[in-house]
All heavy atoms as a GROMACS GRO file, in nm:
protein
  567
    1MET      N    1  -0.302  -0.393  -2.422
    1MET     CA    2  -0.412  -0.482  -2.451
    1MET      C    3  -0.356  -0.622  -2.469
    1MET      O    4  -0.257  -0.640  -2.538
    1MET     CB    5  -0.485  -0.434  -2.576
    1MET     CG    6  -0.610  -0.508  -2.604
    1MET     SD    7  -0.731  -0.479  -2.476
    1MET     CE    8  -0.857  -0.403  -2.567
    2TYR      N    9  -0.418  -0.719  -2.405
    2TYR     CA   10  -0.375  -0.859  -2.415
    2TYR      C   11  -0.490  -0.940  -2.473
    2TYR      O   12  -0.607  -0.909  -2.452
    2TYR     CB   13  -0.338  -0.914  -2.278
    2TYR     CG   14  -0.210  -0.857  -2.226
    2TYR    CD1   15  -0.207  -0.736  -2.157
    2TYR    CD2   16  -0.090  -0.924  -2.248
    2TYR    CE1   17  -0.089  -0.684  -2.110
    2TYR    CE2   18   0.030  -0.872  -2.201
    2TYR     CZ   19   0.029  -0.752  -2.133
    2TYR     OH   20   0.147  -0.700  -2.087
    3GLN      N   21  -0.456  -1.045  -2.544
    3GLN     CA   22  -0.556  -1.130  -2.603
    3GLN      C   23  -0.522  -1.275  -2.573
    3GLN      O   24  -0.407  -1.318  -2.587
    3GLN     CB   25  -0.562  -1.109  -2.754
    3GLN     CG   26  -0.681  -1.176  -2.819
    3GLN     CD   27  -0.695  -1.136  -2.964
    3GLN    OE1   28  -0.604  -1.154  -3.041
    3GLN    NE2   29  -0.811  -1.080  -2.998
    4CYS      N   30  -0.622  -1.350  -2.530
    4CYS     CA   31  -0.607  -1.492  -2.500
    4CYS      C   32  -0.677  -1.571  -2.610
    4CYS      O   33  -0.789  -1.539  -2.650
    4CYS     CB   34  -0.669  -1.524  -2.364
    4CYS     SG   35  -0.663  -1.699  -2.322
    5LEU      N   36  -0.611  -1.672  -2.659
    5LEU     CA   37  -0.666  -1.757  -2.765
    5LEU      C   38  -0.678  -1.898  -2.710
    5LEU      O   39  -0.582  -1.952  -2.655
    5LEU     CB   40  -0.571  -1.756  -2.886
    5LEU     CG   41  -0.598  -1.861  -2.992
    5LEU    CD1   42  -0.687  -1.802  -3.100
    5LEU    CD2   43  -0.468  -1.907  -3.051
    6ALA      N   44  -0.795  -1.955  -2.719
    6ALA     CA   45  -0.817  -2.095  -2.679
    6ALA      C   46  -0.861  -2.170  -2.803
    6ALA      O   47  -0.952  -2.127  -2.875
    6ALA     CB   48  -0.924  -2.104  -2.571
    7GLU      N   49  -0.796  -2.284  -2.827
    7GLU     CA   50  -0.823  -2.357  -2.951
    7GLU      C   51  -0.818  -2.507  -2.924
    7GLU      O   52  -0.734  -2.556  -2.851
    7GLU     CB   53  -0.716  -2.316  -3.054
    7GLU     CG   54  -0.734  -2.377  -3.191
    7GLU     CD   55  -0.630  -2.325  -3.288
    7GLU    OE1   56  -0.513  -2.304  -3.248
    7GLU    OE2   57  -0.667  -2.305  -3.404
    8ASN      N   58  -0.910  -2.578  -2.986
    8ASN     CA   59  -0.906  -2.724  -2.988
    8ASN      C   60  -0.970  -2.771  -3.119
    8ASN      O   61  -1.004  -2.690  -3.205
    8ASN     CB   62  -0.971  -2.786  -2.864
    8ASN     CG   63  -1.120  -2.762  -2.855
    8ASN    OD1   64  -1.185  -2.723  -2.952
    8ASN    ND2   65  -1.176  -2.784  -2.737
    9LYS      N   66  -0.992  -2.900  -3.132
    9LYS     CA   67  -1.043  -2.954  -3.258
    9LYS      C   68  -1.186  -2.908  -3.288
    9LYS      O   69  -1.233  -2.919  -3.400
    9LYS     CB   70  -1.035  -3.105  -3.260
    9LYS     CG   71  -1.125  -3.174  -3.160
    9LYS     CD   72  -1.109  -3.325  -3.167
    9LYS     CE   73  -1.203  -3.394  -3.070
    9LYS     NZ   74  -1.194  -3.538  -3.078
   10HIS      N   75  -1.254  -2.850  -3.188
   10HIS     CA   76  -1.392  -2.804  -3.208
   10HIS      C   77  -1.402  -2.656  -3.242
   10HIS      O   78  -1.510  -2.607  -3.273
   10HIS     CB   79  -1.475  -2.833  -3.083
   10HIS     CG   80  -1.481  -2.979  -3.050
   10HIS    ND1   81  -1.553  -3.070  -3.123
   10HIS    CD2   82  -1.421  -3.050  -2.951
   10HIS    CE1   83  -1.539  -3.191  -3.072
   10HIS    NE2   84  -1.458  -3.181  -2.967
   11GLY      N   85  -1.290  -2.585  -3.233
   11GLY     CA   86  -1.296  -2.444  -3.269
   11GLY      C   87  -1.195  -2.359  -3.194
   11GLY      O   88  -1.110  -2.407  -3.121
   12THR      N   89  -1.210  -2.230  -3.218
   12THR     CA   90  -1.120  -2.131  -3.160
   12THR      C   91  -1.204  -2.018  -3.102
   12THR      O   92  -1.306  -1.981  -3.157
   12THR     CB   93  -1.028  -2.074  -3.270
   12THR    OG1   94  -0.957  -2.182  -3.331
   12THR    CG2   95  -0.930  -1.975  -3.213
   13ILE      N   96  -1.156  -1.965  -2.989
   13ILE     CA   97  -1.224  -1.852  -2.927
   13ILE      C   98  -1.118  -1.755  -2.875
   13ILE      O   99  -1.010  -1.795  -2.835
   13ILE     CB  100  -1.320  -1.897  -2.814
   13ILE    CG1  101  -1.410  -1.781  -2.770
   13ILE    CG2  102  -1.245  -1.955  -2.697
   13ILE    CD1  103  -1.526  -1.824  -2.682
   14TYR      N  104  -1.153  -1.626  -2.877
   14TYR     CA  105  -1.063  -1.521  -2.831
   14TYR      C  106  -1.127  -1.444  -2.717
   14TYR      O  107  -1.249  -1.430  -2.711
   14TYR     CB  108  -1.036  -1.419  -2.943
   14TYR     CG  109  -0.963  -1.476  -3.062
   14TYR    CD1  110  -1.032  -1.537  -3.166
   14TYR    CD2  111  -0.825  -1.464  -3.071
   14TYR    CE1  112  -0.966  -1.587  -3.276
   14TYR    CE2  113  -0.757  -1.514  -3.181
   14TYR     CZ  114  -0.828  -1.575  -3.283
   14TYR     OH  115  -0.761  -1.625  -3.392
   15SER      N  116  -1.044  -1.394  -2.629
   15SER     CA  117  -1.090  -1.305  -2.523
   15SER      C  118  -0.983  -1.198  -2.504
   15SER      O  119  -0.864  -1.228  -2.512
   15SER     CB  120  -1.113  -1.381  -2.393
   15SER     OG  121  -1.167  -1.294  -2.295
   16SER      N  122  -1.025  -1.075  -2.478
   16SER     CA  123  -0.930  -0.964  -2.465
   16SER      C  124  -0.939  -0.903  -2.327
   16SER      O  125  -1.044  -0.903  -2.263
   16SER     CB  126  -0.959  -0.857  -2.569
   16SER     OG  127  -0.943  -0.909  -2.698
   17ALA      N  128  -0.827  -0.847  -2.282
   17ALA     CA  129  -0.821  -0.776  -2.154
   17ALA      C  130  -0.725  -0.659  -2.166
   17ALA      O  131  -0.626  -0.667  -2.237
   17ALA     CB  132  -0.776  -0.870  -2.043
   18GLU      N  133  -0.757  -0.554  -2.093
   18GLU     CA  134  -0.670  -0.437  -2.091
   18GLU      C  135  -0.601  -0.431  -1.956
   18GLU      O  136  -0.664  -0.446  -1.852
   18GLU     CB  137  -0.753  -0.311  -2.111
   18GLU     CG  138  -0.672  -0.184  -2.112
   18GLU     CD  139  -0.759  -0.061  -2.134
   18GLU    OE1  140  -0.877  -0.075  -2.173
   18GLU    OE2  141  -0.709   0.049  -2.110
   19LEU      N  142  -0.472  -0.411  -1.957
   19LEU     CA  143  -0.394  -0.399  -1.834
   19LEU      C  144  -0.365  -0.251  -1.810
   19LEU      O  145  -0.308  -0.184  -1.897
   19LEU     CB  146  -0.262  -0.475  -1.845
   19LEU     CG  147  -0.164  -0.458  -1.729
   19LEU    CD1  148  -0.223  -0.515  -1.601
   19LEU    CD2  149  -0.032  -0.524  -1.763
   20ARG      N  150  -0.406  -0.201  -1.695
   20ARG     CA  151  -0.377  -0.062  -1.658
   20ARG      C  152  -0.290  -0.064  -1.532
   20ARG      O  153  -0.330  -0.118  -1.430
   20ARG     CB  154  -0.505   0.014  -1.627
   20ARG     CG  155  -0.588   0.041  -1.748
   20ARG     CD  156  -0.702   0.132  -1.714
   20ARG     NE  157  -0.790   0.145  -1.829
   20ARG     CZ  158  -0.901   0.212  -1.829
   20ARG    NH1  159  -0.940   0.275  -1.721
   20ARG    NH2  160  -0.974   0.219  -1.937
   21VAL      N  161  -0.175  -0.006  -1.543
   21VAL     CA  162  -0.084   0.004  -1.429
   21VAL      C  163  -0.116   0.132  -1.354
   21VAL      O  164  -0.111   0.240  -1.413
   21VAL     CB  165   0.064   0.002  -1.476
   21VAL    CG1  166   0.158   0.017  -1.357
   21VAL    CG2  167   0.093  -0.126  -1.553
   22GLN      N  168  -0.151   0.118  -1.228
   22GLN     CA  169  -0.189   0.235  -1.149
   22GLN      C  170  -0.072   0.285  -1.068
   22GLN      O  171   0.004   0.206  -1.010
   22GLN     CB  172  -0.304   0.200  -1.056
   22GLN     CG  173  -0.431   0.167  -1.128
   22GLN     CD  174  -0.546   0.143  -1.033
   22GLN    OE1  175  -0.526   0.114  -0.916
   22GLN    NE2  176  -0.667   0.154  -1.083
   23VAL      N  177  -0.057   0.413  -1.064
   23VAL     CA  178   0.042   0.477  -0.979
   23VAL      C  179  -0.029   0.583  -0.897
   23VAL      O  180  -0.124   0.646  -0.944
   23VAL     CB  181   0.157   0.540  -1.061
   23VAL    CG1  182   0.235   0.434  -1.133
   23VAL    CG2  183   0.106   0.643  -1.158
   24GLN      N  184   0.014   0.596  -0.772
   24GLN     CA  185  -0.050   0.696  -0.685
   24GLN      C  186   0.053   0.740  -0.582
   24GLN      O  187   0.115   0.657  -0.514
   24GLN     CB  188  -0.171   0.635  -0.614
   24GLN     CG  189  -0.239   0.730  -0.521
   24GLN     CD  190  -0.356   0.665  -0.450
   24GLN    OE1  191  -0.386   0.549  -0.469
   24GLN    NE2  192  -0.422   0.741  -0.365
   25ALA      N  193   0.071   0.868  -0.570
   25ALA     CA  194   0.159   0.922  -0.466
   25ALA      C  195   0.100   0.889  -0.330
   25ALA      O  196  -0.022   0.875  -0.315
   25ALA     CB  197   0.172   1.073  -0.483
   26PRO      N  198   0.184   0.875  -0.226
   26PRO     CA  199   0.131   0.846  -0.093
   26PRO      C  200   0.028   0.949  -0.050
   26PRO      O  201   0.043   1.069  -0.074
   26PRO     CB  202   0.256   0.853  -0.004
   26PRO     CG  203   0.368   0.817  -0.096
   26PRO     CD  204   0.330   0.879  -0.228
   27ASP      N  205  -0.078   0.901   0.014
   27ASP     CA  206  -0.190   0.985   0.053
   27ASP      C  207  -0.246   0.935   0.186
   27ASP      O  208  -0.272   0.815   0.201
   27ASP     CB  209  -0.297   0.977  -0.057
   27ASP     CG  210  -0.414   1.070  -0.034
   27ASP    OD1  211  -0.430   1.123   0.078
   27ASP    OD2  212  -0.490   1.091  -0.130
   28PHE      N  213  -0.265   1.023   0.282
   28PHE     CA  214  -0.317   0.985   0.414
   28PHE      C  215  -0.465   1.018   0.432
   28PHE      O  216  -0.518   1.003   0.541
   28PHE     CB  217  -0.237   1.057   0.525
   28PHE     CG  218  -0.102   0.998   0.547
   28PHE    CD1  219   0.010   1.064   0.500
   28PHE    CD2  220  -0.086   0.879   0.614
   28PHE    CE1  221   0.136   1.011   0.522
   28PHE    CE2  222   0.040   0.824   0.634
   28PHE     CZ  223   0.151   0.891   0.588
   29ARG      N  224  -0.534   1.064   0.328
   29ARG     CA  225  -0.674   1.106   0.345
   29ARG      C  226  -0.764   0.992   0.394
   29ARG      O  227  -0.854   1.016   0.474
   29ARG     CB  228  -0.728   1.164   0.216
   29ARG     CG  229  -0.675   1.304   0.190
   29ARG     CD  230  -0.728   1.361   0.063
   29ARG     NE  231  -0.666   1.288  -0.049
   29ARG     CZ  232  -0.684   1.316  -0.175
   29ARG    NH1  233  -0.765   1.414  -0.208
   29ARG    NH2  234  -0.623   1.249  -0.269
   30LEU      N  235  -0.744   0.869   0.349
   30LEU     CA  236  -0.830   0.759   0.392
   30LEU      C  237  -0.786   0.698   0.524
   30LEU      O  238  -0.868   0.642   0.597
   30LEU     CB  239  -0.834   0.649   0.285
   30LEU     CG  240  -0.907   0.686   0.156
   30LEU    CD1  241  -0.900   0.572   0.056
   30LEU    CD2  242  -1.051   0.722   0.184
   31ASN      N  243  -0.658   0.707   0.558
   31ASN     CA  244  -0.605   0.650   0.681
   31ASN      C  245  -0.512   0.750   0.749
   31ASN      O  246  -0.390   0.730   0.754
   31ASN     CB  247  -0.527   0.521   0.651
   31ASN     CG  248  -0.611   0.415   0.586
   31ASN    OD1  249  -0.718   0.383   0.634
   31ASN    ND2  250  -0.564   0.362   0.476
   32PRO      N  251  -0.566   0.858   0.804
   32PRO     CA  252  -0.477   0.958   0.866
   32PRO      C  253  -0.410   0.902   0.991
   32PRO      O  254  -0.466   0.818   1.062
   32PRO     CB  255  -0.572   1.073   0.900
   32PRO     CG  256  -0.707   1.012   0.909
   32PRO     CD  257  -0.707   0.896   0.814
   33VAL      N  258  -0.288   0.949   1.017
   33VAL     CA  259  -0.219   0.914   1.140
   33VAL      C  260  -0.284   0.995   1.251
   33VAL      O  261  -0.306   1.116   1.236
   33VAL     CB  262  -0.068   0.946   1.129
   33VAL    CG1  263   0.002   0.918   1.260
   33VAL    CG2  264  -0.006   0.865   1.016
   34ARG      N  265  -0.316   0.929   1.363
   34ARG     CA  266  -0.383   0.998   1.473
   34ARG      C  267  -0.290   1.104   1.532
   34ARG      O  268  -0.172   1.081   1.553
   34ARG     CB  269  -0.423   0.898   1.580
   34ARG     CG  270  -0.536   0.807   1.532
   34ARG     CD  271  -0.575   0.704   1.633
   34ARG     NE  272  -0.610   0.765   1.760
   34ARG     CZ  273  -0.628   0.697   1.872
   34ARG    NH1  274  -0.613   0.566   1.872
   34ARG    NH2  275  -0.659   0.757   1.984
   35LYS      N  276  -0.344   1.220   1.560
   35LYS     CA  277  -0.266   1.332   1.613
   35LYS      C  278  -0.231   1.313   1.760
   35LYS      O  279  -0.128   1.358   1.808
   35LYS     CB  280  -0.343   1.463   1.598
   35LYS     CG  281  -0.378   1.497   1.455
   35LYS     CD  282  -0.263   1.564   1.386
   35LYS     CE  283  -0.306   1.609   1.248
   35LYS     NZ  284  -0.203   1.600   1.150
   36LEU      N  285  -0.319   1.246   1.836
   36LEU     CA  286  -0.298   1.224   1.978
   36LEU      C  287  -0.324   1.078   2.010
   36LEU      O  288  -0.430   1.025   1.976
   36LEU     CB  289  -0.392   1.313   2.060
   36LEU     CG  290  -0.384   1.297   2.211
   36LEU    CD1  291  -0.246   1.339   2.262
   36LEU    CD2  292  -0.493   1.380   2.278
   37ILE      N  293  -0.227   1.013   2.074
   37ILE     CA  294  -0.242   0.872   2.111
   37ILE      C  295  -0.214   0.860   2.261
   37ILE      O  296  -0.099   0.872   2.304
   37ILE     CB  297  -0.145   0.784   2.030
   37ILE    CG1  298  -0.174   0.800   1.880
   37ILE    CG2  299  -0.157   0.638   2.073
   37ILE    CD1  300  -0.074   0.734   1.791
   38PRO      N  301  -0.319   0.839   2.342
   38PRO     CA  302  -0.298   0.823   2.486
   38PRO      C  303  -0.218   0.696   2.513
   38PRO      O  304  -0.235   0.594   2.448
   38PRO     CB  305  -0.440   0.811   2.542
   38PRO     CG  306  -0.530   0.859   2.434
   38PRO     CD  307  -0.459   0.835   2.305
   39ALA      N  308  -0.129   0.703   2.613
   39ALA     CA  309  -0.048   0.587   2.648
   39ALA      C  310  -0.013   0.592   2.795
   39ALA      O  311  -0.001   0.699   2.855
   39ALA     CB  312   0.080   0.585   2.564
   40ALA      N  313   0.005   0.474   2.854
   40ALA     CA  314   0.047   0.464   2.993
   40ALA      C  315   0.200   0.469   2.999
   40ALA      O  316   0.268   0.415   2.910
   40ALA     CB  317  -0.003   0.334   3.054
   41ARG      N  318   0.254   0.534   3.102
   41ARG     CA  319   0.399   0.541   3.119
   41ARG      C  320   0.453   0.399   3.132
   41ARG      O  321   0.401   0.318   3.207
   41ARG     CB  322   0.434   0.621   3.243
   41ARG     CG  323   0.584   0.638   3.262
   41ARG     CD  324   0.613   0.726   3.376
   41ARG     NE  325   0.561   0.859   3.343
   41ARG     CZ  326   0.611   0.972   3.388
   41ARG    NH1  327   0.711   0.969   3.471
   41ARG    NH2  328   0.558   1.087   3.354
   42GLY      N  329   0.556   0.368   3.055
   42GLY     CA  330   0.616   0.235   3.058
   42GLY      C  331   0.539   0.132   2.975
   42GLY      O  332   0.580   0.017   2.966
   43GLY      N  333   0.428   0.172   2.916
   43GLY     CA  334   0.347   0.080   2.836
   43GLY      C  335   0.394   0.076   2.692
   43GLY      O  336   0.491   0.142   2.653
   44GLN      N  337   0.325  -0.002   2.614
   44GLN     CA  338   0.357  -0.014   2.472
   44GLN      C  339   0.259   0.069   2.390
   44GLN      O  340   0.143   0.083   2.427
   44GLN     CB  341   0.351  -0.160   2.427
   44GLN     CG  342   0.458  -0.246   2.487
   44GLN     CD  343   0.456  -0.387   2.429
   44GLN    OE1  344   0.365  -0.424   2.358
   44GLN    NE2  345   0.558  -0.463   2.462
   45VAL      N  346   0.310   0.121   2.280
   45VAL     CA  347   0.228   0.204   2.191
   45VAL      C  348   0.249   0.156   2.049
   45VAL      O  349   0.361   0.128   2.009
   45VAL     CB  350   0.269   0.353   2.202
   45VAL    CG1  351   0.193   0.435   2.101
   45VAL    CG2  352   0.246   0.404   2.341
   46VAL      N  353   0.141   0.148   1.974
   46VAL     CA  354   0.148   0.119   1.832
   46VAL      C  355   0.091   0.240   1.758
   46VAL      O  356  -0.023   0.278   1.781
   46VAL     CB  357   0.069  -0.009   1.794
   46VAL    CG1  358   0.068  -0.029   1.645
   46VAL    CG2  359   0.126  -0.130   1.866
   47ILE      N  360   0.172   0.300   1.674
   47ILE     CA  361   0.127   0.413   1.593
   47ILE      C  362   0.117   0.363   1.450
   47ILE      O  363   0.216   0.325   1.390
   47ILE     CB  364   0.226   0.530   1.602
   47ILE    CG1  365   0.247   0.572   1.748
   47ILE    CG2  366   0.175   0.648   1.519
   47ILE    CD1  367   0.355   0.676   1.767
   48GLU      N  368  -0.006   0.358   1.400
   48GLU     CA  369  -0.027   0.306   1.265
   48GLU      C  370   0.002   0.411   1.160
   48GLU      O  371  -0.040   0.526   1.174
   48GLU     CB  372  -0.169   0.254   1.249
   48GLU     CG  373  -0.195   0.128   1.327
   48GLU     CD  374  -0.328   0.064   1.292
   48GLU    OE1  375  -0.404   0.121   1.210
   48GLU    OE2  376  -0.356  -0.043   1.346
   49CYS      N  377   0.070   0.368   1.056
   49CYS     CA  378   0.100   0.454   0.942
   49CYS      C  379   0.064   0.373   0.818
   49CYS      O  380   0.136   0.281   0.780
   49CYS     CB  381   0.248   0.492   0.943
   49CYS     SG  382   0.297   0.593   0.804
   50ARG      N  383  -0.052   0.402   0.762
   50ARG     CA  384  -0.100   0.325   0.649
   50ARG      C  385  -0.143   0.415   0.533
   50ARG      O  386  -0.262   0.428   0.504
   50ARG     CB  387  -0.217   0.235   0.691
   50ARG     CG  388  -0.181   0.134   0.798
   50ARG     CD  389  -0.295   0.043   0.835
   50ARG     NE  390  -0.409   0.120   0.885
   50ARG     CZ  391  -0.535   0.100   0.846
   50ARG    NH1  392  -0.564   0.006   0.759
   50ARG    NH2  393  -0.632   0.173   0.893
   51PRO      N  394  -0.047   0.479   0.468
   51PRO     CA  395  -0.086   0.563   0.355
   51PRO      C  396  -0.132   0.477   0.238
   51PRO      O  397  -0.093   0.361   0.225
   51PRO     CB  398   0.044   0.637   0.320
   51PRO     CG  399   0.151   0.543   0.362
   51PRO     CD  400   0.098   0.474   0.484
   52ARG      N  401  -0.214   0.535   0.155
   52ARG     CA  402  -0.255   0.468   0.031
   52ARG      C  403  -0.157   0.512  -0.077
   52ARG      O  404  -0.132   0.632  -0.093
   52ARG     CB  405  -0.396   0.512  -0.004
   52ARG     CG  406  -0.451   0.443  -0.124
   52ARG     CD  407  -0.592   0.491  -0.146
   52ARG     NE  408  -0.666   0.380  -0.203
   52ARG     CZ  409  -0.791   0.387  -0.238
   52ARG    NH1  410  -0.859   0.497  -0.220
   52ARG    NH2  411  -0.851   0.283  -0.289
   53ALA      N  412  -0.098   0.417  -0.149
   53ALA     CA  413  -0.001   0.451  -0.253
   53ALA      C  414   0.020   0.331  -0.344
   53ALA      O  415  -0.004   0.217  -0.306
   53ALA     CB  416   0.132   0.491  -0.190
   54ALA      N  417   0.064   0.358  -0.465
   54ALA     CA  418   0.098   0.252  -0.559
   54ALA      C  419   0.217   0.301  -0.642
   54ALA      O  420   0.208   0.408  -0.701
   54ALA     CB  421  -0.020   0.220  -0.650
   55PRO      N  422   0.327   0.228  -0.641
   55PRO     CA  423   0.350   0.104  -0.567
   55PRO      C  424   0.356   0.129  -0.416
   55PRO      O  425   0.361   0.244  -0.372
   55PRO     CB  426   0.485   0.056  -0.619
   55PRO     CG  427   0.552   0.175  -0.675
   55PRO     CD  428   0.443   0.269  -0.718
   56LYS      N  429   0.356   0.019  -0.338
   56LYS     CA  430   0.357   0.026  -0.193
   56LYS      C  431   0.476   0.109  -0.146
   56LYS      O  432   0.589   0.086  -0.189
   56LYS     CB  433   0.365  -0.115  -0.135
   56LYS     CG  434   0.354  -0.120   0.014
   56LYS     CD  435   0.356  -0.263   0.063
   56LYS     CE  436   0.349  -0.265   0.215
   56LYS     NZ  437   0.347  -0.401   0.267
   57PRO      N  438   0.452   0.206  -0.057
   57PRO     CA  439   0.562   0.293  -0.014
   57PRO      C  440   0.652   0.228   0.091
   57PRO      O  441   0.612   0.134   0.159
   57PRO     CB  442   0.490   0.413   0.045
   57PRO     CG  443   0.363   0.355   0.100
   57PRO     CD  444   0.325   0.246   0.000
   58ILE      N  445   0.772   0.281   0.104
   58ILE     CA  446   0.863   0.245   0.212
   58ILE      C  447   0.840   0.348   0.321
   58ILE      O  448   0.839   0.468   0.294
   58ILE     CB  449   1.009   0.246   0.163
   58ILE    CG1  450   1.027   0.144   0.051
   58ILE    CG2  451   1.104   0.220   0.279
   58ILE    CD1  452   1.162   0.156  -0.019
   59LEU      N  453   0.821   0.303   0.444
   59LEU     CA  454   0.788   0.393   0.554
   59LEU      C  455   0.909   0.417   0.643
   59LEU      O  456   0.987   0.326   0.670
   59LEU     CB  457   0.675   0.334   0.639
   59LEU     CG  458   0.548   0.297   0.564
   59LEU    CD1  459   0.449   0.231   0.657
   59LEU    CD2  460   0.488   0.419   0.497
   60PHE      N  461   0.922   0.540   0.689
   60PHE     CA  462   1.027   0.579   0.783
   60PHE      C  463   0.962   0.663   0.892
   60PHE      O  464   0.869   0.738   0.865
   60PHE     CB  465   1.134   0.664   0.714
   60PHE     CG  466   1.206   0.593   0.604
   60PHE    CD1  467   1.164   0.606   0.474
   60PHE    CD2  468   1.316   0.514   0.631
   60PHE    CE1  469   1.229   0.541   0.370
   60PHE    CE2  470   1.383   0.448   0.529
   60PHE     CZ  471   1.340   0.462   0.399
   61TRP      N  472   1.010   0.650   1.013
   61TRP     CA  473   0.964   0.734   1.124
   61TRP      C  474   1.080   0.819   1.169
   61TRP      O  475   1.195   0.774   1.175
   61TRP     CB  476   0.917   0.647   1.241
   61TRP     CG  477   0.784   0.583   1.219
   61TRP    CD1  478   0.760   0.457   1.173
   61TRP    CD2  479   0.657   0.641   1.241
   61TRP    NE1  480   0.625   0.434   1.165
   61TRP    CE2  481   0.559   0.544   1.208
   61TRP    CE3  482   0.614   0.766   1.287
   61TRP    CZ2  483   0.423   0.569   1.218
   61TRP    CZ3  484   0.477   0.789   1.298
   61TRP    CH2  485   0.384   0.692   1.264
   62SER      N  486   1.051   0.944   1.206
   62SER     CA  487   1.154   1.031   1.260
   62SER      C  488   1.093   1.115   1.371
   62SER      O  489   0.973   1.134   1.378
   62SER     CB  490   1.213   1.120   1.152
   62SER     OG  491   1.114   1.210   1.103
   63ARG      N  492   1.181   1.162   1.458
   63ARG     CA  493   1.141   1.257   1.562
   63ARG      C  494   1.243   1.369   1.557
   63ARG      O  495   1.360   1.348   1.588
   63ARG     CB  496   1.142   1.191   1.699
   63ARG     CG  497   1.094   1.285   1.806
   63ARG     CD  498   1.074   1.212   1.936
   63ARG     NE  499   1.015   1.301   2.033
   63ARG     CZ  500   1.059   1.316   2.156
   63ARG    NH1  501   1.162   1.245   2.198
   63ARG    NH2  502   0.999   1.400   2.236
   64GLY      N  503   1.199   1.484   1.511
   64GLY     CA  504   1.293   1.592   1.484
   64GLY      C  505   1.383   1.549   1.368
   64GLY      O  506   1.334   1.511   1.263
   65THR      N  507   1.512   1.550   1.392
   65THR     CA  508   1.606   1.506   1.288
   65THR      C  509   1.651   1.363   1.309
   65THR      O  510   1.731   1.310   1.231
   65THR     CB  511   1.730   1.598   1.286
   65THR    OG1  512   1.792   1.594   1.415
   65THR    CG2  513   1.691   1.741   1.252
   66GLU      N  514   1.601   1.297   1.414
   66GLU     CA  515   1.643   1.160   1.446
   66GLU      C  516   1.555   1.057   1.373
   66GLU      O  517   1.433   1.060   1.384
   66GLU     CB  518   1.632   1.136   1.598
   66GLU     CG  519   1.672   0.997   1.640
   66GLU     CD  520   1.649   0.974   1.790
   66GLU    OE1  521   1.596   1.064   1.859
   66GLU    OE2  522   1.685   0.864   1.836
   67LEU      N  523   1.620   0.969   1.298
   67LEU     CA  524   1.549   0.860   1.230
   67LEU      C  525   1.525   0.749   1.332
   67LEU      O  526   1.619   0.705   1.399
   67LEU     CB  527   1.632   0.808   1.112
   67LEU     CG  528   1.563   0.712   1.018
   67LEU    CD1  529   1.440   0.777   0.954
   67LEU    CD2  530   1.659   0.669   0.908
   68LEU      N  531   1.401   0.704   1.348
   68LEU     CA  532   1.366   0.604   1.448
   68LEU      C  533   1.354   0.466   1.385
   68LEU      O  534   1.327   0.452   1.267
   68LEU     CB  535   1.234   0.642   1.514
   68LEU     CG  536   1.227   0.780   1.575
   68LEU    CD1  537   1.087   0.810   1.627
   68LEU    CD2  538   1.328   0.792   1.688
   69THR      N  539   1.367   0.363   1.470
   69THR     CA  540   1.349   0.224   1.426
   69THR      C  541   1.250   0.158   1.520
   69THR      O  542   1.225   0.207   1.632
   69THR     CB  543   1.482   0.146   1.428
   69THR    OG1  544   1.534   0.147   1.561
   69THR    CG2  545   1.583   0.209   1.333
   70ASN      N  546   1.195   0.042   1.480
   70ASN     CA  547   1.106  -0.033   1.568
   70ASN      C  548   1.188  -0.089   1.684
   70ASN      O  549   1.290  -0.154   1.663
   70ASN     CB  550   1.040  -0.149   1.494
   70ASN     CG  551   0.936  -0.101   1.396
   70ASN    OD1  552   0.881   0.007   1.411
   70ASN    ND2  553   0.911  -0.179   1.294
   71ASN      N  554   1.147  -0.059   1.803
   71ASN     CA  555   1.215  -0.114   1.921
   71ASN      C  556   1.123  -0.106   2.041
   71ASN      O  557   1.013  -0.054   2.034
   71ASN     CB  558   1.348  -0.041   1.947
   71ASN     CG  559   1.329   0.107   1.975
   71ASN    OD1  560   1.233   0.146   2.042
   71ASN    ND2  561   1.417   0.189   1.925
   72SER      N  562   1.170  -0.153   2.153
   72SER     CA  563   1.088  -0.149   2.273
   72SER      C  564   1.105  -0.017   2.345
   72SER      O  565   1.044   0.010   2.443
   72SER     CB  566   1.124  -0.266   2.364
   72SER     OG  567   1.259  -0.261   2.400
   0.00000   0.00000   0.00000
């Protein structure tokens, strides 16, 4: 709980606020990764990965046991 005090020669006033720190494990229910993404051979593909989480998660992509990076 935090309290702010404002004061001058005409008086004093208080205001209070509660700080709640939210934590949430990564969750894909609101933004699921698409299971099938059509693409043209030799074309570019963007696969969105936007889980809901707090704090913001670090994302990694893998294919099998291979860790992937952003590249062409």
